[in-house]
Structures are given as structure tokens and as C-alpha cells.
N, C-alpha and C positions, 0 to 999 in steps of 0.2 A: 138615432136621428133619421128622419125621413130624408132621402137623398134623390130628388128628382133630377132630370137633366136641366140644363141651363134654361132659365125663364126669361131670357133677353127678349124684349119687344123689338128693339132696334139697336144697332151699334154703328159707330163712326170710326174708321181707322185713320188716324192722323199721321201714322208712320214717323212719329217723333215722340220722344219721351213726354209724358204728361206729368208736370210737377205738382199741380194743385187744382182743385175745384173750389168754387165759391158760389153761393146763392145770394141774390140781391136781398136787400132788407125786406122787400115785400114778398119774397119767395117766388116771384114771377119769372125771373131771369136767372140764367146760369152762365158763369164764365169759366173757361178752361185755359189754364196757363200752360202753354207748350214750351218745349225746351229750346226752341229757336227764336224766342222773343215774341212770337205771335200769341194772341189771345182770341179764342173762339167764343162767340156769344150765341146763345139760343134760348128760346122760350122754354120755361120749365113746365111743359105739359106733354101729353101723350100724342099730340098730333105730329105727324112726320114732317120734318123740315130739315133743311140743310143749315149748318151753322154759318154765321157771319163772322169772318175772320179779319182781324186787324193786326197790323204790325205795331206793337207797342214799344218794343225795346230793340236796341242794337246789341243784343246779348240775351239774357234770360230774366224773367220775373223772379225776384227773390221773395216777394210778399204780395199776395192778392187778397183783397178784402172788399166786402160790400161797402158802398158809399151812396146812401140814398137809394135811388132807383137804378144806379149803375155800380161801378166798381172803381177802386183805386189800386194801382200797382206800383211797386218800387223795384228798380232793376239794378243789375250790376253795371249798367251804363251811366249811372248817376241820375237817371230820370225818375221823376214822380209823375205818373200819368193817370188821368181820369178817363174812363171809358163809359159812355152812356149810349145805349141803343146802337143804331147803325152809323152814328156820327164818327168822324175821324177822332182818334185819341187826342186828348188835349194835354200838352206838357205843362204841368203846374210848376215844376221846379226842375232844374238840371244843374248838376255839378260834376263835370267830367273828372274822371280819375277816382271817383268815390263810389262806394256801393250803398244803395239805400236798402239796408238789411230788413227793415220792418216798416210796414205802413198800416194804418188803421183809420177808421172814421167813426164819428158818432152815428146814431141811428138815422138821423135826418140828413146826414152828409154835409152838415154846415161847418164842421170842424174836422180837419184831417191832421193826424200826427204821423211823423215819420222819423226814423232813426238812421243816423250815419255814424257808425262806430259808437263812441261814448255819448254822442250828442243827440238830443231830442229837439225837434222843431214842431211848432204848431202852425198850421196854415188855416186861417179862419175865413169864413164867408165875407166877401167884399174886399179882401186883402190881396194884393198882387204879389207880395213877397212874404215868406214865412217869418215868424218872430225870431228873436235872438235864440241862439243855441242854449239849451239847458243841459249842463254837463252832468255826467254820472261817473261813479268810481271805476267803471269798466265798460266794455262793450255791452250794449243793450241786448237782452235775450228775447224780449217779447213785449208787445204793447196791447193794451185792452182798455177801452172806454167803459166807464161805469154805465149801468142801464139807463140812467137819466142824462148821461153825457156831460155831467158837470166835473167829473174827475177822470184822470187817466192813470193807469198803473203801468209802470215801466220796470221790467225785471232786469236784474244784472247780478254780478258777483256779490254774494253776501246779503242779498235781500231784494226788496222792491221799493221803488220811490213812487209816491202818490202825488200827483200834480193837479191843481185846479186848472181847468181848460180855458177859462176866460181871464185869469189874472195876468197882469202884465209883469209884475215883479213879485217873486215868491221864493220860498225855500220849501223843498218837498217834505212830506211826512215819510219817514223811513220805517219800513217793516223789515227788521233784521233777522237773518238766519244764515249761518255760514254755509258756503257752497255756491255753486253756479246755478242760477235760476233761469229757465228758458221760457217756455210757453206760459202765459198768464191768463187768468179768467176771473170774472166777477160772478158771484151768485146773482141770479135774477132779481133778488131783493136789494142788492147793492150793499149788503152787510158783511160779506165774506170775500176775501181775495185768495185765490189758489194759484200755485205755480207747479210746473213740472221741473224737476231738477236733473242736472247732468248725471247724478249718481243713481238714476232710476228710482226716484221717490217723488212723492207729492208733499208740498208743504202749504199750510194755509193759516190765515189770521182772521179771527172774528173781530171786526173793527170796534164794536161797542165796548168790549172789555179786554181786547188784545189777547184773548185765549187762542192758543195755537194748536195746530194739528199736524201730524206727520204720518204719512202712509208709505210704508216701505214694502220691499219684496218683489218689485217688478223685475222682469228679466231683461227688458230692453228699453229703448227710448220711448218716452210717453209723448206722443205727438198730438193726440186727441184729448181735449178737456171739454166735454160738452154736457150741457144740462138738459134733463128731461123737462117737459112743460111744468112751469111754476117752480122749478128747481128742486124737485123732490129727490132726484138722484143726480150724482155726477158720474158720467160715463167716460171711461178712459181706455186707451190702448196701452200697448207695451208689455202685455202678458200673453199667455197662451189662450186666454179668454178675455172678453170685455169685462173689465172690473168696474162695478157700479157701487159707489159709496152713498149711504143713506144720509140725507140732509133734512130729515123730519124727525119728530119725536125727540128733540134734544140734540140732533146732529150726529156726526159719525163717531164721536168719542166712545171708544170701548166696544164698537160694533163690528161685526164681520161683514165684509162687502158681499154683494151679490155677483156671482160669476156667470156670464152668459156666453153661449156658444160652445161648440164641440171642441174639447181639449185634445188636439192631435200633436201637441208639441211644436206647433207652428205659431209664431207671434202674430198678434193682432196689430195691423198697421193703421187701421182707422176704424172708428165706430161712430154711428150717427143715430141718436134717438129720434123716433118718429115725432112729428110736431104735435100730434094729438093723442095718440094711443100709447099704452105701455108696451112698446116694441122697439127693439134696437137692431139696426143693420150693422153687421159685423164683417169687416173685411180683413183678410189675412195676407201675409207676405207671399204666399204661394198663389194668390189670385182667387181663392175661395171666398164666396160671399154668402152669408147666412142671415136670415131673419129670425131673431131670437125674442120670443115673448118674455115678459118680466114676471109672469104669473106661474112659472114652473112648467109650462107646457114645452114639449120638445121643439127645437128650432127647425126651420125649413131651409135647406140649401138651395139657393137660387142661381148660383154659379159655381161650377166645380173647380178644383185646383187646376192650375196650368203648369204643365211640365216643361217650361222654358225659362230662359233668363229674362229678367225684367218683368216678372209676373205680379209683383206686389201691387196691392190696391193702394193707390195714392190719393184717393178722394172718394167720399160718399156724401151726397147732398140730396135731401128730400125737397120736393116742392111744398108750397104752403098748405095745399090741401091734403098732402100725405098720400096721394095716389100715384105718385111717380118718384122713383128712386134713380138717381144718376150715379154711376160708378165709373172710376177711371183706373186703368191698369198702367203701370209704369211704362209698359211696352208701347203705349200710344193708342189704346182702344178706349173710347168712351161708350158706355153701355147705358141703355134705358130699360128699366124694369117698371112695369105698371101693375096695378092691382089686378087687371084682367089677365095679363100674361103670367103672373104668379099663380092665379087661380087655375088657369088652363093647365099649367105644368103640374100642379099638385094633383089634379084630377087624373093625370095620365097614369 
């Protein structure tokens, strides 16, 4: 593997843990959830600028997600907050003494879903208060809207509940499988639901015929479930390489996944497919970041391992054009890599 020095174009030290990154629905903005309840906002392009920082929570953000042209965040202070541009954060809901563990929004940002323990709530455009609580058999592990925004998947112990986002009274469709289901994701065509499980495995359902799939063998927690353009591959973290499952030519049944990145015995903590090209940014628990082509060519290291505590990559986000990659280290550094900075480094 080619190992150039770091290809950082610019970096920002926040001097506090970075919990998560999120890109806006348009790919034009980036939000950075800091460990002291602040959220930093900046334009997702290669022009140098200082982040705009807002105090969103009296605690920490537990869930940061795109919401239209802005973002929505749920915190351990019981606040559900919407952040848009340089405006002050807007508190949409607050319940002191509770944690808003998960929050999500449809692509347009017109419907927001959030979870408090076992209960799911919808907050729809034009409503001042969320709808009645929708109870689940256990604490909710993850939320995801379908691509068209008409349904919501809520993962929990022993399966996933599918809800209609506009229905006032309903019972969910249950996708059953024993075990604890955490992160959840829809295939871009809306026909498959996938979850990451507590026991280091993936599980999925094809909704048309309820044919199921199970992918095992991961060494650690699977925090990233991300699709390449048009859903050809599902890219996942949780192993010593980025594991990519094929969802073309009949789907992943009986097929061997593609493994990307240099296997050094260090777990992948995040992985982000390029928005246009067959390329994946792979981040590791020791801070190394690699650009890994999906056509068999060797990867390019754009950030070396970091020999300090808190070096794990906690977020990777491409901008919409795919010429800027933002990466966060747990230790508090936000880094920008550009197509030009990577090309300059590779030529050295």
C-alpha cells in the first residue's frame, strides 16, 4: 500500500471530544457534535473558514442527523433541537430528566422522529407538539426513514418495527429476529431493511418476500451502514477492513463480500463511500484514514496512525461534489482533505 504523509488541507482543533459528524441533505453543510453540547457548523467545501459554533445542549448530543438544509439533534438534557445556518438552535421539544437517544428526519425535513427509551414520537411540519408515544418492546436502538419518507424503521430487541409516518392510528409491521438490533438502514430503493446487531452481525429483510439475510464474523461493533451510489454495495465498519456486501445480481445471498483497506489488525471505526465514484474512505480506531478504490487498485493512506489515546476516527463525511472529505478524531481534531491536497501528497 502506498503510504504518503498526511494529506490534510486544513484542520481545526476543538480541544474536546468529537462524538459525530453529519452532512446536510444537500451535502453543502457539515455539523460537528462536540462532547460539551456544542455543535460546530461549516460549509462543506475547500474554502478556508472558521466554524460557526452554537450551544445546542446542556450535556451532549446523543444523535445528530440531517434535517432538510440543517440538522436535528437529540441530547441527554431531554432536548430535541433543530439547527439551521447561523440561526440560534430552536428547541422543538424538551423533557427534562429523559434522554433523547435517537433522532432522524425525512429528506425534506418535514417529519422528525425521535426516541425516548422504548417510545417513538413523530413531530410533523406545522405541529407544535409531537404525536402520541408509540411504544416498543424494549429501548429503541436506531431510527431510519425510508428513502421516500413514507415509513420509519425503529430497531429494538428481537427485531424492527415499521411505522407509517403520516398515520395517526396504526400498529407496526414487525420484522422479527432474536437479538438486540442497533443501527438500522434502508436500501436506496426502499425494498430492503438492514440492521447492525449487538452480537457483531448484520441482519436484513427483503420486504417484498420477507427473505432474510444474516452476515456474521465481525470482530467489533458495526457503527457504519452506508450505501454506495444507487445501492450497489453496503459498506460497513466493525472489522479490520471495510466490509462491502454486494446488492446487485440477485443480492448478497451466498456471495463473498469485498474487503477494502489495509488489514493491520486494527478495527475500522467508520467508512464512507464516495458520492459518485467507486471509492471508500476508511477510518480506523488508531486514527489512520485510507482512500480505498473498489476496483482492486491499492489504497492510498491520507492520514497516518496516531500514537495517542483518543485517536479513533469518529466520523467521515464527503461533500456532495466528492472533492472534499471531512474526518474527525475522537481527540477533538476535525480535518479537511481535498482532491488537490491528496493529489499533492501522492506526488511527493
